[in-house]
N, C-alpha and C positions, 0 to 999 in steps of 0.2 A: 318635540325637538326644537332646539333654537336654531336661528338663522344666522348666528354669529360666525366669526372667521374661524375656521379650523386649522391644525397643525400644531407647531411648537408652543405657542401661547397657551392652548388648552392643556398641553402636558406638563406644563412648567418649565424651569429653565433646565438645560442639560448640565451634566457633570463637565467640570473643565477637562479639555481633551488635548492629547498630542499625537502627532502623526509620527510613525517610525518607518524608515525606507528598508525594504528587503530586497535583494538582488538573487535571481535564480541563474543558474548556468549559462542560460540563453541570452543574458544581459537584460532582462525585463525587470522594471522595477515596480514594486507594489507598496503602496503607502497607506496601510490601514491606520485607522484612529484608535486611540486607546485612552481610557480615562487616567487622569494623572496618577492615581493611587493604584491602578492595576499593575499586575506582573506582566512584564513584557515576554513572550515567547521568544526562544532563541531563533526559531525558524517559523516561516509562514510560507503556505503553499501558493505559488504564482497563479494569478487568476487567467492569466493568459495560456500558460503551456502546461500547467499543473506540477512543474518541478518545485522542489523545497527551495525556498529563498533564505538567505541569511543576511545579517546586518553589514557584513564587510563585502563591499562592492568588488574588490578585487580577489576575493577567496569565497565565492559561494559555494554552497553545499553541493557535493556531487550527487549526480541522479541516482535513485535507488536501483539497485541491480535486481531485475526480476529473474527468477528462475523460469526455465522454459517448462511447459506441461510434460509431465511424464506419464506414460501408460503404465498399467499394472505390470505388464511384463518387463518394463524399465526397472521398476522397484523390486521385482523379484530377482533380476539379473545382479542388482548390486548386492544383494543378500547371499546369492547362491554362485558357486563356481560352475563350469561347464561340467566337471566331473560330478558334482553334486546333481545336476540336473539329469545327466545320463544315468546315474544310479537310480533315481526316482522314477525315471522314465521306465527304466529296466524292471523295477518292482512293479510298477503298474501294468506293463505288458504281460509279466509272469501271472498276476492275479487275472487278468482278463483271460489268458490261455487256459488257466485251470478252470475257470468258470465256464468255458466252452466245452471242456471235457465232460463236465458234469451233465450239460445239457443233452 
């Protein structure tokens, strides 16, 4: 191993770069750098708060809307009406009662 200097000189010259400003809804600015020939993304996640940032300081992207956690019962209630539930329950109770008669 050589004892020479380490860092940028060993890797060669870096590609020409440019900094792009992105602002989130909280007013934070992020300034990532991109190679001059790189495709610039429309949004960039804010490193401070995690919200998406856009290039228009006055119109940052809105925070993504997260759906609250739903239980299995909540999903079932979306698919079935109360009348459906009562009918299914009545069928299940009838089967249980018939099974008791056999025993």
